[in-house]
N, C-alpha and C positions, 0 to 999 in steps of 0.2 A: 737208669736208676741206680743209686749207689746203696751198697749194703756195708755194714760195719760190724766186726765182731770184737766182742768184749771178753777179755779172760776173767774169771772170777777168782776171789779170794787170793789176791797176790801181794797182800801186805799193806802197811799203813800208807796213807796219804801225808805228804809233807811238803811244805814250800810256801812261797809268797807269791800271789798272783794278783793281777788287776783285770777284773771283768770288763767286758766291753761296755761302751756308754749306755745310758739309760735309754731304752728305746722309746718310751712315751715322751721323754724331754727331748729327745732328738727329732721326733716328728714336729713338736711344738717349736723347736728353735727355728726350723725351716719355714713353718706356716707363719709364725709371728714376726720373724726375721725378713720375710718377704713383704709383709704388710707395714714394716717400719719404714720411716723416711730416711733413707740412707743406708750406709754399709755396716753390717753387723759381722762379727767375727765368733765363730763357735769352736771351742776346744773340747776335744773328747767325743765328737759326733760319732754315733754307731753307724757304721757302713754295713748295712745288711740289706737283704732284698726289701723287707717292709719299709724301712726308712728311705732307701732309694726310690721306692714307688712314690713317696710324698715329694722328694727332691725333683724327680723327673716331672711331676705333675706342674710344679711351679715353674720349672724351666719352660715347659710347654705353654705356660701362661705369660711368658715374656720376661721373666725374673732371671737376672744374670746371677749364677752360683758357681763359684770357682771351688774345687775340692782338691786339696793338697794331702799329703800323708799326716800332716799334723793338724791342720785347720780347715775349716770351711768358711768361706767368704761369701756373704749374701749381699747383694745391691739391692736393698729393699725399695720397692716401687710406690710405697705409701697405701693407705687403705682403699683407695679408688684408682690405683694404677695398674690393677691386672688387665691382661687382654684375653680375649677369647681364645681358647686353646686351639691350636692348628689341627689336632686330631683328638679322638675320643681319649679321655684321661683313663689310664689303666691303673687301678689300685692294686693290681696283683693279688696277693693274699692277705692285704692289710686292712682289716676292719677299721683301724684308727684312721687311715689315709681315707677310706670311703666316707665314713660317718662325720668326720670333722669338716672335710671338703663339702658335704652336702650343706652344712650350716653356712660355711662362708660363701659357697656359690649362690646360695638363695638370694643374698643380698647384692649381687653384682648386676651389671646392666648388659649382660650377654647370656646366651644359651650355652650350656655345658652338657657334654655326654659323658657318663661315668659308668665304668665297667670294672670287672675283677676276673680273677682265676675262676676255675670250676668249684673250688671249695668256697671262696667268698661270695659267689653266686647263690649258694645255698643258705647263707646266713641272713637273719632277719634285719631288715632296714626299716620297717614300718615304725618301729619304736622311735626312730629319728624323724621319719616323714611326717608323722602325726603332729608333734608339736611345731614343727616348721610350717605345715600348712595352716595352723592357727595363727601364725605370724604373717600370713599371706603369701607364703612360697607357692611357687607353681612347680611340682614335682610329679613326673608320670613315669611309668615303667612297669616291669614284669610283675604279674600278680598283685595289680592295684598298688604297686609301689612297695611291695614287701621284699622284692629281690632286685638285685642288678641284673641287667644294665638299667640306668635311670637317665631321664632328661630333666635337667633343672634349667627352668627359664627364670633368670634373675628378676626380682620385683623389688619394689619399695616395700619394706617389712614394718610391721607395728609390733610393739612391744606387748608381751603377754605375761600372765602369772601362771606358772606351770608347776604342777606337783609330779615328780617323776614317779611313775608306778613301779619301777625297779631301779635299785641302786646302780647306776652305771656312769662312769666317768665319761665314756665316749658320748652318750647321749647329752649329758650335762654340757660337754665342751662344744658340741655341735650348736646347742641353743645359746651358749655364751657368744660363739663367733658371729652367729646370726644377730645377736643383741647388739653387737658393735655397729651394726648398719640399720637399727631399727628405731623408729620414733617412739620416744618414752623410755620408761624404765622397765626392763625385763627381770622379773623374780623367778628364780628357779629354787624349788623346794626339795630337798633330798630326804628320802625315808631313813637312809644311814649315810654317813659321811664317806665319800670316796675320794681316790687320789686327786689332789688339787693342784697338779702341775701347771694347768692352763691358767688358773687364777694367780698363782705365784709368778709365773712368767710375765703376764699382763702387767702385774703390779711393778715388777722389775722395769718394764719398759715404759712405765709412766700412765698406765690406764687407771682412773679412779675407780677401780672395781670394788665394791663393797661385799662383805660377807658377815653372818652372824651364825649362830648355833646350827640353824637348819637351812637357811636361805644364802643364795648368791644374786646380788643386784647388779645388772649390767646396764650401762647407758652408751649411747653412741659417742665416739671421741672423734676429734679432728685429726689426730695423729699419734702414731706410737714412736717412741724414741729408739733409734738403733743403738746397739750395746755390744759389749763383749760378754760372751756367754760361756760358762763352763758346765759341761755335761757330766755328772758324776757316773760312776759305774751303776749298772742296773742291778738292783737288789733281787729282781726275779731270775736274772742269770746267775747271780751269786748264790741263789738258794740252792741250786743243784750241787754246788761244791760244798756248801754248808752241811747239806744232808750227807754227802759222801764222807766227809771227814767225821760225822758223828756216828756213822754206822759201822766204819772200818776201824777195828781195834788199833790203838796206838798212834792214831793220826792227830797231827796238829798243823792247821794252816792259817795263813793271814790273807785276807782279802782288803786290798787297799782301795780308799777313795770311793766307798760305797754310798749311794744316796739313802739317807735314812729319813726320808719324809714320812711323818707320823702316820699318813694314810696308806703307807707301803710296808710298815715294819711289823704287820700282823704275824707275818711267817716266823720272824724271830721271837716273838711273844709266844706263838703256839709251840715251837720247837724247845723252848725254855720251859714251858709247862710240861712237856713231854720228858724233861730232865736234862735236856741239852746244855752243855757248857759253851756259852757263847758270850764273849765280852766286846765292848766297843772302846776303841782307844782313839784319841785325837779327834774328837768330835768338834765340828765347827760349822759355819754357815758360809755358803758360796752361791752368789747370784740367787739369794732366797730360798736355797735348798740346803737342808742339813745333810752334812757328809761326814763320813769317819771311816775308821779301819776296823774290820770284825776279825776276831781271833776266835778260833773254834778248835775245840779238842773233843776226841771221841768220848762217847757217853753211853751209860746204860739207859735206854729209853723206855717210857712206859705209855700205854694207850690212854687217850683222853677223848672227850666230846668235843667237837667243833661244830659251832653253829652260830646263828643270829649275827651279832656284830663282827664276828670273826670273818664272815665270808666275804663281804665287799672288800676287806682289806687284804685278802689272801687268794682271791679267785684264780689268779694265774699260777699261784705256787702250790694249789691243792693237789695236782698230780704228783709232785715230788714230796709232798707231805705224806701222801699215801705210800709212797716208797719207804719213807721213814718208818710208817706205821707197821710195815711188814716185818720189821726187826725190832719192834717194841714189845714188852711184856704186857700181855693183856689186849684188851679190845679197843680200837679206835673207831668212833662213829661220826661220820660226816653227814650232815643234813642241812637243809635249807639252801642247797647249793645247785639247784636246778638250772641256774645260769650256765653252769658247765656244759650243758646239753647243746648250747647255741654258740660255743666258741669256734675255733677253726674246724673242729669236728665234735661230735658228742663225746666229750671227755670222760663222762662218767662210764659210758659204755665201753669206750677204748681202754680206760685203765683196768676195768674189771676184766675184759676179754684178754688183754695182753698179759697182766700180772698173773692170771689163772694159769697161763701158759707156762709160767715160772714157778709153779706149785704153790702160789700164795693162796691163803685162806681168805678170800675176799668175796663179798656179796653185793649185789647191785641194788640199790634202793631208787625210788622214783626222784628223789631230790639230793641223792648222795651215794654213800657206800659205807660198809662195815668191813674193817680189817682185823682180823685176829692174827697178832704177831707172834714173834719167835718161833717161827717154822723154818726149817732148812728149805731154801728155794734152789732150784736146779735150772741150770741153762737150757735155752730152747731157741727156736727160730720165732722171732716176733716181727710184728709190722708196726711202723710208726703211724699209720692212718694219714700220712701226709701232714702231721701235726708236730711241729718243732718241740713242743714241751712234752708231748708223749715220747718222742724219741729220746730226748735228754733224760727224762724220768726213767725210762727203760734202761739207759745206759747206766745210771747211777745204782739202780737195782741190781743190775748185772754184775757190778763189782763185788757183790756179796753172795753170788749164786755159786754153786758147784759147777765146774766145767766152763763151758764157752757158751755166750749167747749171741746170736746174730740178729741185728736189727735191720730189716729190710726198709728201703726207700728213706735211708737216714739222711740224705742230702737236705731234707726239709729243714735241718737245724740252721741252715744258711739264712732263714727267714729273720733269725734273731742273734745267732752266735755262731758265725762261721768258723771261729777257732775252737769250738767246744772240745772236739775229740782230741785235738793236739794238747790242750790245757789239761784235760784228764789224764792223758798219757804222761805229761810231765809231772803231774803231782804224785803219779804212782810210780815213776822211775826209781 
């Protein structure tokens, strides 16, 4: 187990960085590239523990994938070319790998065993299992399919009309992937818009997927076209340094080539509402995704309310938004975010517990938290809870604490951002 110590209040952050490739898009580039007919090339692929779980799963199912320092080459086998895995598919810590594969494997003609690490085995899977069962899937496993490991016996699927009880891009994407193999037109109705990387990439690869204000319509297709794919920098990873620059006086940084998908930019809108100086330069479209450079300057922040439509667009960034709130004037109230309790860990409890150790004035709610800002924080020994976003949020908070902060079990950042601590050191140099 690795521990990392962060020295507090050491001056402004300055420089230009490129955050690693978008984790969500990297997962989908492997999944859909493997289902395409022919060779796809992926630039900017995130090489992290989570995305490598997806990559290894498809290698295990007979897909040739070559990884070099610059590109990923995928020799797609077509929609019906996957083979039964030679061993149990291990999703590691990756909920995206597990949930999206559940949808895809339900429509194959072989049996698959799917498992994960001790953290992923605690996460809820029934929200994906239930709609897949309605489509005719055969899925069995721990706690009546609520937890991994699961056995998926591929079946001929039928289309359904399904209204998501909770806004979830992972559940939506699992049903979309199953819909590619189902008889009829599958309609998925969202209570609130979630990130649409699956839909955008399918459209880029030639799938006639349709959408309107609330629904996504999916039909079976004969083929997906191979393509050259560019993965932008992950805005969820960039968010940590955006907050670091905002709270450290005198800071100014530029984050290059960041994905600006409208379903993902909620964090920018929230931080601007808090008073953050955040500008976008060189906005453009690449492979169906908006991309641009983000310029951030230190700012005097103020507390706000975060709820409703804010939540599904910022669910992964809420821990670092809570870090920003610790240094904002007034009270920040986050509600309707109970989804945080079923992430890699219970992120509400983790944030409140660990930030309290740093002298933050923070209160746990059933569906969120209240943060009273502008209080001097003090370094302490904290724990990551095995959650990459908790570890990185603590590190950013620690930059404005008196003294030193040690984060135990900090190696979990490798799940999404292996170079995180090196990048933070570079910006603080």
